[in-house]
N, C-alpha and C positions, 0 to 999 in steps of 0.2 A: 459590564460585569455585574452580576447580581450581588445584592447586599449580603453581609454575613448573617447567618441564621440567628434568630433570637434564642437566648437561653431559656430554660424551663420557667424562670421567674419573669421572663419578658424583657430582660436587659440584653441589649445587643453587644455581641462580642467585639472587642476592639483589638487592634494590632499591637497596642502598647508602645508605639513609636514616640508619642509625646511624653510618656512616662520615661522612656529611655533618654530623650533629650534633656529632661529635667535632671535625671541622675548623672548624665555626662557633665552637665554644668557643675554639679556638686563634686564630681570626681576631679575635674580640672581645678576647682578651687582648692581641694585638698592637696593636690600636687604642687600647685603654685604657692600655697601658704608655706610649704617647707622651704622653698627658695627665699621667700621674703623674711621669714622668721630667722633663718640662718644669718642673713645679712644684717638684720636689726640687732641680733644678739652679739655679733662679732664686730660690727663697725658702727652700730648706732644709727644707721641710716638704711633706707631701702635700697636694694641694688639698682644701679643705673639702667641695667638691661631688663628690669622686671616687667616694664610695659611691653617691650619687644617680645620677651619670653611668654608673657601672658597672652599676647596676641597670637603667637605661634601655636600655643596649646589650644586656644579657642578655635583657631582655624582648622587644626588637625581634627579636633572633636567634631566640628561641623561637617567636614568632608567625609569622615568615617560614618557619621550618623546618616547623612544623605545617601551614602552608598548603600548602607544597610537598608534604609527605607526603600531604595529602588530594587536591590537584588534579593533581599530577604525580608519582606515587609511583615511577616508573621513570626520572626525570630524572637527568642526570649528577650525581654527588654532590660534584664538585669545583668546578663553575662558580660556584655561589652563595657558598661560603666564600671563594673567591678574590676575588670582587667585594666582599664585606663587609670583607675585610682591606684592600683598596685604598681603599675608602671611609673606613674607620676611620683609616688613616694620613693620608689627606687632611684629615679633620676635625681630627685631632690637630695637624698642621702649621699649618692655618689658625688654630686656637685659639692656638698658640704665637706666630704672627705678630701676632695681635690684641693680645697682651700688650705687644709693642713698639709697635704703632701707638697703643695707649691711652696709653702714656708719652709718645710724640711728639705726641699729640693729632691724629693723622692719621685723623680719624673717617671720612673717605671710603673708607678701606681696611679699616674694621672690619666684617667680613662673616661672622664665625663664626655668629651666630644665624640669619642668612638662609640660610647653607649647610645648617644643621641642618634648617630648614623645608623646603628643597628636597629634602633627603635623605628626609624623611618623605613628601613628595609622590611622590618617585620610587618608594619602596617601596610606597606605596598603588597606584600605577599598575602596578607589578610584579605585585601580587596580582590586580589587575583583569584584566590581560592573560592571566594563567594561568587565568582562568575560561573562556577560549575552549577548548572541548572538543577541537577538532581543528584543527591549523594549516592544513589544506587548505581550510577555509572562507574563508580570506583570498583565495583565487583568485576568489571571487565579487565581491570589491571591488577588483580590480586596477586598473581604469580609474578608479574613484572614488579610489583611493589616489594615482594619478597626478595627478588634478585637485586633490585636497587638498594634495599636495606642492607643486604649482606655485602654489596660492593662498598657502600659507605663505611662499613665496619673495617674493611681491609685497606682503605685508602691510606691511613697513617703508616702502613708498612711499605708504601711505594717510595723508593729512594728519591731524594731531592724534593719530595712533597711532604712527607710526614716528618714531624719533629717531636722530640721528647721533652716534656715540661714537667718539672717536679716529680720525676720518676715514672710518669705515665706517658706511654706513646699513644695518645688519642687525638693528636692535633695535626692539622695540615696548615701549611703556611701559604697565605694568599696575599702576596705583596707585603705591605707593612702590618697586616692583620693576620691573626690565626683563627682557625675555625675548627670546631669539633663535630665531624660528620656524624658521629653516633647519635647526636641529638635528633637528626632527621630520621635515623633508623627506627627510633621508637614510634614515630608517626606512621612510617611505611609498614612496619610490622604489625601495628595495631589494625591497619586496613586488611592485611593478609590474614591475621588471626581471626578477625571477625568473619571474613568470607569463608575461610577454610572450615571453621567450626560450625557455622550455620549450615554448611553443606554436608557435614559429616557427623553432626551431633547425634543422629539416630544411632549410629554405630557406637559412638563414644559413650552413649547413655546406657548401652546394654550392660546388664550386670553379669558378672562372672561368679566367682566363689563368694560366699558370705563368711567373713572372718570377724569374730568378736562383735557381731551384730551389725557389721557394715558391709554393704554390697560393693565389692571391688570390681573394677572393670576387667575385661578380658585382656590377656597378656598381649595379643597382637595390637590392641588399641593403645598400648602404652608407647608405641613408636614415635608419634609426633611429640609427646612430652619429652621423651629421651633425646630427641634431636635438638629441641630448644634448650634442654638442659646442657647438652654437649656444647652448643654454641655459646651459652653463657659461661661455661667453664673456660672455653677457648679465649673469650674476651678477657676473663679474669686473669688467666695465666699469661697470655701473649701481650696484652696491652696494659696490664697492671691497673685495670679500671674496675674497682669493686662496685662503684655506683651503677654504672651501665649494666654490668652483669646482673646485679640484683633487680634492677628495673625491668629488664627484658624477661627474666624468668618469672618475676612476680606478675607482670602483665599477662603472660600467657596462662599461668595457672588460674588467675582470677577470671579471665575471660572464659576459660574452659569450664570452670565451676558454674558460671552464670549460664553458659550454653546448655549444660547437661543437668543442672540442679542436683548434682551428686556431691555431697561433702567428702566422699572418698578421694576425689581428685585433690582437694586441699591437703588431706593427710598424706597422699602420695607425694605431692609437691614439697611438703615439709620434710618428708622422709628423704627426698633427694637433696634438699637444701642442707640438712645437718651434716652428712659426710663431706659435701663440698665445702662447707664452712670450716670443718675440722681440717681438711686438706690445706685450705688456704692459710689457716692460722698456724699450721705446723711446718709448711714447706715454702711459702712465699714470703720473702723478707719484708716487702712493703706492707703486706697485710699484718705480719707479726708486729711490725713497728707501730702500726695504728692501734692494734689491740693493746699493746703494752702502754702506749701513751694514754689510752682510754682507761685501762684498769688502774694504772699507777700515776694518774695525771698530777696528783699533789705530792708525789715523792720528790725530795730535793734533787736526787740524781737525774730524774727524768726532766724536771723543770729547768735545771741548769745546763744539762748537756744534750738532751734529746729534743724535746719540743715544749715550748711554753705557750703555744697558741691557745689550747683549750683552757688552761688555768687563767690566762689573761682575759679570755672571753668571759669566763664565769665571774672574775673579779669586776669586769666592766659592767656586766648586767646587775651584779649585786650593788655596785655604786649608784646605778640608776634608780634603784628602789621602785616605788609604786608609780610615780609620775615622771621619772627621768630628770636629767639635768637640764634639758631644753635643747632645741636645735642649735648646734654650734657651740655649746658650752661644755661638752664632755671631751674625753681624750680617746676616742675609739681607734685612732691610728696607732696606738700602742700594740694593737693586735694585728699580726700579719694577715694579709688578704682580708682586710676589714670591709672592702667593697664587693667581695665575691663570696667566698666560702663562709665568712663570718659577718655578713651584713646583718644577720639577726641580732648578734651581740651589739653591733653598732647602734641599731634601732633600740635595743633594750637599754643601753646606757643613756641615750638622749631622750627617749620617749617613755622609758620605764616599762613595767609590767603591763600597764594600761595600753600602751602603744602596741606591744607585741600581741596582746589578746585581741585588740581591734583588728590587726592585720590578719591574725588567724581566723577571725570571724569572716573577713572578706574571702579568704580561701574556702572556708566552709560553705559560704553562700555560692561560690563559683562551682564547687564540686556538687553541692545539692542540686543546683539548677541543671547540671549535666546529667545527674542520675534521674532527675524528674523527666528530662527529655527522653532518656532511655525507656522509662516506664510508659511514656505517652506514645512512643512510636509504634507503628502497626506491623512492622516486619522484623524478622530476626536479625538480619544484617545490621540494620540501623540500631537496634537495641544493643547488640554486642559492641558496635563501634563506639557509640556514645558512652557505654559503660567502661570500655577500655581507655578511652581518652580521659574520662573523668578520674579513673583510678590512677592513671599516670601522674596527673597533677597531685592527687592526694598522697600517693606514695612518695613523691619528691619532697613535698612539704614535711611529711612525717620523718623521713630519713634525715633531712637537713636540720630541722628543729631538734630532733632526737640526738643528733651528733653534737650540736652546739651546746645543748643542755646536759650532755654526758649521759644520756639514756642509752645510746648505742654508740659504737665506734664511728668515727668520721668516715665518709665514703667519697667525698669529692663532688657530689651533686650540688647544684645551686638552686636557690629559691626561684620558682617561676615568676617572671615579670619583674622581680624585685632586685636580684643581684646582678652584678656585672657579668657578662658572658654573652657575646653576640649570637653564638650558635644556639644556646638555650633560649634566648629571647625570641629569635626568629622562629624556632620550632614551636614555641608556645603560642605565638600569634597564629601559626598555621593550625594548631589544635583548636584555638579559639574560633577560627573561621569555620572549621568543620562542625564544631558544636553549634554555631549559629545556623549553619545550613541544616543540620539535623533538627534543631528546635523549630526552625521555620516549617519543616515538613510535619513536625509533631503538633504544632499549634494551629496549623492552617485548617479552617473548617471544611467539612466535606463538600460544601457547595463550590469551593475553589480548588479542592484537592480530593478526588474520590478516594474512599477508603480502600486500602490494599493490605492483604495479608500475604506474606511470602509463601510461595508454593512449597518451599522446603519444609514448612511447618505442617503440611498435610500428611495424612496417612499414605503409605506407599501406593495402595490401590487407587485411592482417589487422585493422587498426584499423577499417576499414569493416565487416567481418564482426562484430567484437566489439561495435560500437556500433549495429548495425542492430537496431531493436526488433522487426522482423518476422522475423528469422532464428531458426529453431527448431533448437536444438542437439540435440534428441531425434531429428531426422531425419539428423543428420550421422553418417556411418560412418567411423571411423578405420581406418587401414591394418591395425592389429593388434588392434582391439577392436570390440565390438558398438556398436550405435547409442547415441549420447550418451556415448561413452567416449573420453577422450583417447587418442591413439595410444600404445600400448605400456603403458598403466597398468592395464588390466583392471578399472577402476572407473568407474561412471557419475557424472555430475555431481551427480545427486540423492543418491548414496550417499556422496560425499566431502565431509566437513564443511569442508574447506579450500577448496572450489571454489564460489564465489558470484560475484555481480556486482561489477564495478568500473566504474560509470558516473559521469559528472560530476554534481555537485550542481545543484540548481535555480539557474538564473541563470548557469551556466558553459557555454560552448559545448562541443560534443562534441570539438572538437579540443584542448581544454585538459586533459582527463584525469580523474582519479579522484575518487571521492566521499568525503565525510567519514565517520567512524565513526558508525553509527546509521542510515545509509541503508538502506531496505528492500531485501532481496534481490530480484533480478530473474532473468531467464532467461539472462543472459550470464555466461559463466564468467570468473573471475579469471585473470590471465595465468599464475599459478603452476600452475593446473590443466592448462595446455598444456605445461608443462615436465616433463621426465622426473624 
């Protein structure tokens, strides 16, 4: 294999795998320090299992790093260490809370071992998803992903399988453990939204009437948005799940805006959200209760008779101050669900405002790397998928932190990688694997991955020529070159190693775009061959 091309300054591009290895070491140390400091502050001695735990974390880090080095050598070197650091901090805080729950004999909240099992399962799925050689093959399964996502949404309604917990019917029981299938729905629908919108964005971008200086879309093109809006309302009403409803609708609207570059879609989405929010606040009892507890959290009647979660969380973070009480020195278990919905308040109490800001910076880095990947990708499907997955993480963090700090009502979502919740943790590791696969394609130099532009991005006339199997480019005469030569290049398609086919894979319609790596060359040139 040829060496990576040199940069304009003469420096050779590197894969970044050694930088990733160094960052993984730092991430493992951050997570392990939480366990050690908790034991030192509570017992005065390091935990007896610290060596075993440290060895296990190091072994997992090495295995995952070697797997990425093998399957995605050009992937972003910062994404994986950031997730490992967040997951490690979450495991350390959950283990610290388990110490208090054990003393209080609150065994229903003792979840550390289960979270460790879910972490192992999430990492296994991370490695499995990375075995997909090219993310573009996901477009073959776009409608299957939509059907599977909707099936996961209705699983909790199946008798003897779905269970209702804390007023929301969003869980299914799997032996001794419960699982929230809607967490996987967001991943599957992100794939479907990206594929659907990249194939139909020409129609969705067409302007209709101009109202107050804004070009509104045509009425018939509102149907996809109304369908997703209806599904979101169904989830909200039938499952009493405000968080998932908000996440699915927000994911589609943002992906639609990125695909069409029309702010009018954001305004339409907001216009649909307002009446839905009004309906939920006035007709759904569980939403009414959450809004009342948010607006009147400090009222005596609400605090004593309705819900004291939010005030106690605010009191805990206030007691932590700037630097916190220290690992194991606070009383975060006074807040119900301190290891899941309110893990941010637990961290704020023991690590202070400094600790919360440090964790938020990790999330910002993770989202920024995902959006950078979207900007670097060469095809529309990859751009929309990376944007949708990154926005999913960002929206979850905003909603959870906003709820705990009383900026918005609580929704029931959990912090990615940090809070207890097996379904959320597994889904986020799958999202991480997809971002790694996408970043591998974005950072891979042209010598190892020829440049590709999705055929769906071409004008309709040129797209028909490029995708016509009967069109012979050897008979095409450019304005400045001989037969079979792109205009102004002086090279034939057969002579240029960077000019080959870019047709859809089997099972993907011609309107949907490009083929995965490994597709046999045809007689149609890649778009780059038509560019100067």
